[in-house]
N, C-alpha and C positions, 0 to 999 in steps of 0.2 A: 746822763751819767749812769754808770753801772754800779750795782750794790757790791761792796767789797766781799770777795769770796764767791760771787756768783758770776756766771758768764752771760754776756748779752746774747741775743738771738743770733746776731751776725757771727760772733766768736764761736758759738756752739756749732753753727752750720759749717764754719770754716774748718773747725777741728774734725767734724764728721766727714767732710769732703777729703781731708788729708788721710783719715783712716781708710776711707773707701779706696783711695789711690794706692795706699801702701799694702793693703791686705791682698793675699793671693786667692781668697775666697770671693764668691759672687755676693754682692750686696744688693738686696732688692726691697722694693716697697710695693704694697698692694692696698686696694681699697676694701670697703666692707664686704664686697662681693668676691674678694680675692682676685680681682683683676689687677694685673701688674701695671703699676704706674711709673716705676723707675727701676732700672737695672744697671749695675756697674759694667764697665767696658770689658772686664775680665771674662764675661760670659762668652765672648767670641772665641777666646783661646780655649776655654774649657768645654764648650758645647758645639762650637762651629756656627752658632746663631748670632746674628747682629742684635744688639739691644733693642733697636727700633722694631725689629721683626717680632719680638716677643711682647713688647708693650701692648697692653690691652687684652692679652690672652689670660685665661684663668691660670693661677699659680699651679694648681694640681693637674692641669692639662699639660703643662710644660714639665714640671717635676712630679712624676707619677708615684704616689706613695705605695710602698710594698704592703701586701696583705690588706689592701683597700682601707688603710687607716684614714679616719676622718679628721680633717683640719678645720678648726673654727677660727675666724679672724678675731674673735673676742677673747681667746684664751691663749696664753703663751704655750709653746711646744719646743722640744729640743731633740735634735739628732734623730729625726724620722728618716728612715731609709727610703730613698727614692731613686728613680732612674729617669734619664733624659734620652730621647731619640735624636741623634745628630742628623744634619742634612744628608749625610752619606749612609743613613740607616744603621749606624753603629749605636750601641748602647753605652751610655756613661752613667756612673753611679755617684750619688751625692747623699750627704747627711743634711737635712733641711731643719733649720731652727728659726723661730719667729717670735716677736714680742709686740703685742698691740700697744699703740700709743694713744693716750687720751689727753684732752685739754684740761684746764683747771676746773672746769665745771663738770668734768666726767664725760664729755662728749667724745665719741670715737673720731680720731684723726686719720690714722692709717695703721697698717701692720707692717713692721720692718723686720728683716731677718737676713740670715746668711745661708749660702749653699756651699758646703765643703766637698770638694771632689775626693772620692774614695775609690775611684775606678781601679787604681793600682792595687789597693788592698783587697778589693773584691776579686781581682784577677789572681792574686796569690792564694786567696782562700779557695777559689774554684780549682786551682791547680793542685792544691794540697788535698782537696776533697776527691778529685779524680785519681790522684796518686793513692789515696787511702782505699778507694774502691778497687783499683787495680791490684793493690797489695792484698786486700781481703779476698779477691777472686783467686789470686795466685795461691794464697794459703788454703782456700777451699779445695782448689784443684790438687795441690800437693798433698793435702790431708787425705783426699779420696785415693790418690795414687798409693800413699803409704798404707792406708787401710786395705786396699786391694792386694798390695804386695805382702802385707802381714797375713792376710787371710789365705792367700795362695801358699805362703810358706807353711802355715799351720796345717792346711789341707794336705800338702805334700808330706809333712812329717807324720801326720796321722795315717796316711795311706802306707808310707814306708814302714812305720812302726808295726802296722798290722801285718805287712808282708814278712817282716823279720821275726815276729813273735812265733809264728807257726814252726819254722825249722828250729828255732832256739828251744822251744818246748821239747822237740824231739831229741836234741842234744842232751838236755837235762834229764829227760826220761831214760834214755839209753845209758847215761852215766850212772844213774841210780840203779838201773837194772844190773849193770856190770858189777857194781859194788856189792850187790846182794848175792852175787855168785851165779847169776843166770849167764849161761854161755861158757862157764868154766871158772875154775879157781884162779884168782889173780895173785901175782907175787906182791910183796909189800911195796915194792917200788911202783908197780903198775897201779895198785890201789891209791898210792900217793898222787900219781899223775891223774888218774880218773877223778879223784876227789878234788883236785885243783880245777879240772875241767868243769865239774859240777858247780863249784863255788864261783868260778868266773861266769858261768852261764847264768847262775842266780843273780849275780850283780848286774849283768847285762840285761837280763829280763826285767829287773827292777827299774833300771834306767829307761828301757823302752816303754814300760808301763806308765812311768811318770810322764815321759814325753808324749805318749799317746793321750793320756788324760788331760794334760795341760794344753795340748794342741787342739783337742776337742773344745775346750773352754774358749780358747782364743778364736777358733774358727766359728764360734757360735753354735756348735753342734752338740754341746753337752746339755743333757736334759735331766731335770730332777724327777725322780720317781718318789713322790711324797707319800709317806705313810706314817701312821702313829707307831712309835716304838718305845720300848722301855730303855731309859737312859743307862741304868745300871748294867743291863745285859750287854749293851753296846760297849760300854767301858770295859767290862770283863773280857769281851772278845778281843778288843784292841790290846789289852794288857797281856792276854794269852799269847798273842803274836810276838811280843817282845820279851816275854818272861825269861826265856833261855839266855838272851844276851844280857839281861839285867843280873841273872844269877852268876854269870861268868865274872862280873865285876863286884859281886856281893852287894848289890844295891837293894835297899828296902823299897818295896812298892806298896803304897797305901792308897785305898780307894775310899772316898767320902761322898756318898750320894744317897738320896732318898730312894729306897727300893721300889717305890710306887711311882716315881716321877716319870713322865712321858713327854716326848717331843714329837712334833710333826716335821718330817723332812726326809731326805734321801738317806736311808739307814746305811747303805753300803758306803756312800760318800762320807758320812759322819764317822764311820769306823776307820776309813782311810785317813781322814784328817787327824784323828786321835793317834793312830799308829805312827804317822809322820812326826807328830809332836813328841810322842813318847820316844821314838827312835832318836830324835835330836837331844832330848833330855839325857838319855842313856849315853849318847856319844860324848857329851860335854860334862858329864858328872864323874868325878874321880872315884876310885875304889872305896867301897864301904859308905857311899853316899846315900841320899834318900830322895825318892821321887813320889809325889802325891798327885792323884787325879781327883778333882773335887767338882761336884755339881752344886750350884746354888742359884738363888734368884736374887738379882741385884735390886738396889733401892728403887729403881725405876720400873721394876717388874720384868726386866729382861732375863731370860734363862742363860746361864753361863757355865761353860765347862772349862776348868783351868787345869793346866799341867805345870806343877811347880817342882823345881829341882834345887839341889844344893851344889850345883856345878860351878864352873869357872866364871859364869856371867859374861855379859857383853857390854861394850861401849855403844854409844849412839851410832857411831860409824859402823860398828860390827852388825848392829841390828839392820841398818839400811842395806848393807852388803848381803846379809843373810836372805833378804827377800828379793834379791836379784836372781835371775835365772842363771843357774850354774855357779852362783856365788857361794863360796864356802869360807867359813871363818878359820883362819890359821891358828894353830896352837898345838902344844905337845899332845893333848888328849885326842885331837881330831885327826892327826896325821896317820895314825895307825888304824883308823876306822874307815869302813867303806861308806861311800855316800855319792849321790848324784848331783847334789846342789839344786835339785828341783823340788824338794819336799816342801819347804816353806812357801815358795811362790805358788805351788799347787794348792796348799792349804788356804792361802789368801784368796785365790781365785774361787775355790769351792765354797768358802764361807760367804763370799760376795754373791754367789749363785743363790744362796739361802737368804739373801738380803740382810746378812749380818756383817760382822767385822771381826778382826783379830786384834787384840790388845796385847802389848808386850811391856813387861816391867822387868828390868834387869840392871845389874851393876856389877862391875868387875869384882870377882871374889865373893859375891853375895848370892849367886844363883840367879835363876831366871824363872819368871812366871809368864806363860803364854795362855791367853784366855780366848776361847771361841764365844763370841757374844751373838746370840740369836735374837731375832725380833720377838717382841712379846707375844704376837699372835701365833708363834710356833709352839708355845707352851700349851700342852693338852691339859685342860682342866679336868679334875676327877669326875665332876658331875656329868661330863659329856658321855660317860660310859654307864651312867646310872640307869636302872630299869624303870625308874619313876620320873 
């Protein structure tokens, strides 16, 4: 008689045999030495081997664990990745799981488990991996092509700008000479024409200079000529360059800086960055507005030069557009102003050469603050120049 709720040995074996016939996985049993003692007939379909061919062979010789994983007959294991060599020398992949069986006294009986075929999954994984490798290689090749094309373009622009600048300087120089009366007196109409030629030449030269400088940066040919310089002096020089344009709009220019403060960097480039930022501030600040240039040390010790204006301000979209090459913000104030659309992209490239960054704070109708942030090591400490 069987105990209610418990299966007899015969019933348990019958149910086990039913499960073995129904499952699509391979069911196997092995002894303490992992020698296979029983294998379900599905092994033929999944591996090409007859069950009797594999009986007596070591489990790990048939299903070879990946990464040399060790299998113990006395400990359960689950989903160990393995492969099997078929009679036709193909490779099939399986997940191997096993459970040791002990009798009531704790004696080892056998280890029984399943082998689940994952060959199709592995095939898909390998295909995806190969596709990823091919895609990455295409991206690398395309990136190199684009870098080469961009470098070639920048080198071409740099060379062309250089060639154009020489005759253009002659045009501007002769125009100025004619306006001063060299070569004879001009009529008022002739002076107007020559003045227009000079103004157009100046604008074109400004554009060419910006293209030349930006192209040098992009082509990797821009070099910093680092030196210690007085910040206030560089700010004064930059302000001098734009003072006349500010006066035409009756703008107030204020400078706030420690007269003794010094930075280490390319002085010419720093003056050019400030000139571009000041030109932008003047361009977008209405009549009787105010512009301030301030030097300060941030909380983290970074030296900062800010150009603040009471202009029309910018939206986030306008800021993004302003830093694009030839990108210009539309507006009533800017339409009548001259500009190349290269000033801010050039400033961004030049401050990056100094291993710094540019920060922008702006809101429509509330003005704009653009800040050049230099790395802390570019601040020249006063004691560096001490005699003691």
